[in-house]
N, C-alpha and C positions, 0 to 999 in steps of 0.2 A: 503495500499499500504507500501510495507518494505520501512524502510528509506532506504538513500543511503548508508551511512555505513556500513551496512548490504548487502547489494546487492554489492558493491565495494568487503567484505569480502570472500561473495560466489563466486564471480566471481577470485576470487587469489588462491581458495581452489582448484577450478577446473582447473584452468588454474595448479597448482602445479600438479593435478593427470595427467592432459595432458601430459604435461612433461616427467612424472613420466612412463605412460604407452610407448610414444615413444621411451622413453630410450630403454623399453625391446627391443621394435619393431627396433629399430636400431643396439642394441647388437646381436639379435640374426638373423638380416639380414647377420650381417658380419658371424658369424658363421658358417649361411647356405651357404654365396660364399665359406669358405675357406672348406668346405665339398664340397662341390661340384666339385671343384678345383680339389681338392685331388683322388677323386669319380675317375673324368675326364681324368687327367695326373699323380694321382700316388701323395703317402705319400711323396718323394722325391723332386719331385718337389715344392711341397708346404711345405717343409724343407728348402729349398733353395732360396726361393722365397724370394724378398725385402719385399714385402706387408705385410709379417705378423707381421712383428715388428710393422708398419705401423698400423694396425690392431688392435693391443694391444694399442697403442698409442693410437688409438680411441677410446677402448675401456672404460679405463682408462679416458680420458675425459668425456663423456661419463656417468660417473657416480659420476666426477665432478661437469657436469652441473646438475645434477639429485637432488644433494646435496644441491647444490645449490638454488635451486627453490621448492622442496620439502621434508620441514622441520617435516613434521607428517604425519602420525604413525612413529617412530623412525625406528619399525621393518618395513615397506616397505623398507627404505635404506636398512639396514641389509642384507634381504633379496636379493635385486638387488646387492647389492655389493660382497657379499657371491658367488652367482650365478655369476655373468659376472668377476670378478678378479679370481674365480676357476677355470677358462677355460682357463686364460691366464698363472696360476699355471702348468695346464695339458699342455701345448703347450710347457712346457719348458722342 
């Protein structure tokens, strides 16, 4: 039977992985919502919407949360940050 410390480290790593995956899902759902709104109501609606800035803030917070709990491997963090925040730069 594994020692309690090993089990806790395993659970910690697993929770970090789940937070990372949920961060990806949350960021992509925001993008899907924006794309759907743009298709339904047009790009002008989305550009004038107050939600766009709120979505950008949410995406930045998602990256911060993931970075807080998912420390390794660093490459995962770089990929997520580049992808999510790249969309922020494209929308401006």
